[in-house]
N, C-alpha and C positions, 0 to 999 in steps of 0.2 A: 504494500500500500504506500509506504514512504517513497519508494522508487518511482512509482507512478505519479505521485504528487510532484516530485522533483522534475520529472520529464515533462509533465504538463506545464510547469512554470517555464521551463527552457523553451518550449514551443512559443511562448509569448515574447521572447527577446527579438526585437526587430533586426532585420538584416542591416549590417553596418554598425551595430552596437554590440556591447559586451556587458556582462554582469559578473558578479563574483560568487564564489562558494558561500561567502558570508551573507551576501544579499539574498540568496535563495534560502539559506537557513533562517534568516530573519523573517522572510515572507511566510515561512512555514511555522513561525513561532518557536524556533529551537536554536540551539547553539551547536548543533551537530554538523559542523562544517565538513568533517572527514566523511561522515555518512553521505553527505551530498556528493562529494567526490567519488565515493564508492558507487553510488547510484549512476553517476555519469559514466564511470569506467565500464559499467555493464550495459550501457545503452545499446540495445539491439538494432536501433534504427538510425544510427549516425550515418551520414550527416543530415538526414532528413529531420530528425530531432536534433537541432543544432547545438550539441554539447560543446562544440568548438568555440561557441560564444561565451563560455564561462572561463574566467581567468582568475589569477590570484589577486588578492586585495591590493597589492602594490603595483598591479598592472603587468606583472610578469605573465607571459603567455602560458607557461607550464606545459605539461604533457598532454597527450591526446590518446584516448582509448587504452590507457595503461602503459603507453610508451613514453619514456622520459624526454625523447627528442621532440622539440617543439616546432620543428620546421613544417611539418604537415599542417599543424594547427594554424601556424602563422600564415601559411599560404592560403588556407581556406578563408581566414579573416581578411587578408589583403584582397582576395577576389571580391569580397563584399564591400571594399572601400575603407577598411580599418587600416590605418598606418601602424606598422609594427617596426620599431627601431631597436635593433640589438635585442630582440625578444621582449621588448617592453611596449605597452600601449599607454597613451595619454588618457588616463581615466577621467580627467576633467572634460575631455572632448567626447568620449565614447561610452561612458557609463550609463547603463539602463538600470533604473531602480524600480522595484515593485511597490505598490501601496501595501502597507503592513496592517495587520497580517492578512495574508491571502487565505481564503478558506477552501 
């Protein structure tokens, strides 16, 4: 059930924007940031459920589908118009926040 809620939120992130593991956890009324990451790692419908749009709080792209190498994730984001510089995203420009809490 938790994984489905996470993936449902991820579907709401617009193309060309990103959010964070923390933002998703807050929207779900929890501090289970790692659980959010685990749910995304097991996303069976990537990239159609765009888990590549979820990054670390500091703007670091991070891994994709359990792989630590961030190049694939960065390439997907760049195709959507998100500028990634040395693996970092300008969060002031691209952050998408949810209204809290999302039910």
